[in-house]
N, C-alpha and C positions, 0 to 999 in steps of 0.2 A: 508480495512482496507487505513491506509495511514501512508508514502506515501506508489503508490505502490508498487509492488513486482517489480524488474528490473528483467527484463527476456532479451535474445539477439536477434541479429533482426530479425532470421529465428521465433526465437516465438511470436514477437509482431506483425511480420506481417500475421500469420497467423487469432490468437486473431484477429486482424485490419483488415482485410478480412473479417473473419466472422459476427463482427459490424457492417463492409458497407453494405456487405447484405441483413440484416435486415434494416436499415438504409432504403437501393434501393427500400426495400419494403411496408415500411412506405411512401417512398413520394408515388410510383401506389399505394397505397391506398389513398393515399387525394388527389389523381389526381381525383383516379372516384370520390368522396366525394362532390368535389367542380363539374364535371361533373352533380353531382343532384342535386346541388346546384343549379347551375344556370338555372336546369330544373321547382324549388320546384314549388308549386302555386304562388299568392299575395293576395294583399289583395283590396283595393281601398280603400285613406285614405279622404273619406265624408265632416271631417270635419271642417270648416275653423277656421285656428289655429293663433293668432296673436305673435310675437316673436316681442325685441322688442333689438334693438342695434346699432352698432353706426353713422345706417343711420335716426333711430328711429325703425320709426313698420315694420317691416315684414311678409310676408306668409309664408309656411312654403314653396309652390310650391319658390318666392324669393329667400330661401336660395338654394338652385341650383344653381343660379347666370349663370342661361340661359343655363346648362349641362344640359346631360340623365342621370346621376346617383347623386343619396348623402348618403353619409356613416355619421351617427350622431353615432358623441359620448358623451353617457350621463352625462357626470359630477355631481357625485357629491360633491354640494356647495347648500345646503337649505335656504330659507331666511333669512340675519340674523345666519350666522351661524359662527365663530369662530377661527372653525376646518379644515385647508385647507388641504381634501382625500391626503395623500402621495402614493398611487395607482392613486389614477389619474392622479395625479402630473409627476409622473413618465412616464405612458403614454402617456402623451403633449409632455417631454421635446425627447421623443422619437423618434413622428413623425419628419420624412423627409418635404426638399421645396416639397410640397402643386402642383408646375410646372408640374410633374411626373405626380398625377392622373387625372391631368387636359387635359394634351394631351389624357386621356384616357378618355375623354366625363365626372370626376370623382370627386365632390367636396367632402372637409373633414369638417364639421364643429364641433363644440361642444355646447350643450346648455343642463342649470341648471334652476334649479328652481329658487335660490336665484335672484332680481330684479337687472336689467343691473346694477346699478354702483357699486354691491356688484362683480360683477361679473370684470367688468374694472377696480377693485383693487386690486386683483388678477393678471388679466392677465398686470398689468403696474409692478407688481412687479417678476413676473415673466420672464416676458420680450415677451413674446410670441405673434408669431402678424396670427397667425391661424383663423378663425371668431370664434366669441365666441358666442352666442345670449340666451335672457331669454325668459324663457317661464311660470313666474310668475304672468303673470294675463289670465291664462289660464291654462287646465288640460291636455297640451302634454307629459305631465312625468306620469301624473297616469294613463292615455290612452295606453304607449308605455309599461305600467306595468314595472317600476322605479321605481315610487314612491308610498306605498301602506303602505293608514291608514297613510299620514304624514311623513312618514320615506321613506328615501331616497336611491336610491345605485345606482349603475354602471351600462351597457350596452353598447352595438353598436348595431344602427338599421340602415339598408338600405335600400335604398327609388329611386324608381323610375317613372323619371316623360313620359308619353305619352303623349302628346297633353298636355292638360289645364288637363289632371287627373295624378294623384300621384297614384302613390303602394307601399305601404314594402312591403318588400321582404324576408328582412334577424333580425334574432336578436341574439343575445349573452351576455352571459354576465359571471362573476364570472371567471374561469380559460379559457372559453372560449376567454377573451381580453388577458391574457395574452400572449398570444401569436402569438399578432398580433402587428405591428409596421411597418413591415415594405409593400413600396408603393405594391409590389408582391402578397403580403397574406393579404395585404386588399384589394386587387381589385381579389384573389379569393373568396373573398364572396357574388362579388355581378352580378347583371342573366349579364353582359359583358365576366365580365372575364377579361380575361391579355388580349383579341379580338387577337388572336396570331394562326398559324395557325395550332398548334400541339395539340388547348387543344379537348379537344371531349363536343362543343358546338351546341344549338339547332340553324335548319337553320333558317337561318335572320341574327344568331350574326354576324356583318362589324369582317373581320378576316385577318391579315397580319403576311409576315416572323417574327420570335422573333428575336432578337432585333435590327426588323426597327428604330422602332417606336423611337429607345432612345434616346435620347439628353442632352444636357447638360443642365441643367434649366436655365439660358437666354437664352439658344438658340428652346425652342420653335415658332411654327412659325416664324422663319424663312425665 
């Protein structure tokens, strides 16, 4: 019913405490799920992909920009499309400044199947600065499962770079993308996680105290 029933402060607080207990249990469950995700096996990406971007041709490894982890949002923009996906656009609108992810050795990039010239028009219209690449010239979208029989969808993939090898560690789509958007929830999808001491992570994952690595976005590396 709307508006909610008005009750006394005591009744409201009792109801709030019951709800808070459930929320805390959900948080603990999400922490356990993130710990399991960090231990998920990975699949090596052996195919050589070619992407087009503002600097010309790039490989999948180039998309990492020298960092260890890469999060790719598969933006639904097929070649020649006259419609810009509202859901994908809302996702990008809610992305934070990349400096915080970069500080955790993580790069975020967009990839679409449209030619780069078409991507650039959408990017310029929206004023976005997140790196955005075209996979028009190869089968990256099809191999990642976001283009099936010529029909594009959206999703999010996570990759880990180990020396000269690239592995895919995670993928989600549909409502799994809806809950994303903050640096913390994005880092929770990666093999290294937030790299904080409270996390249950595999041996060898670098960790430091919570809050210690946080900076204003223009103060990283200073």
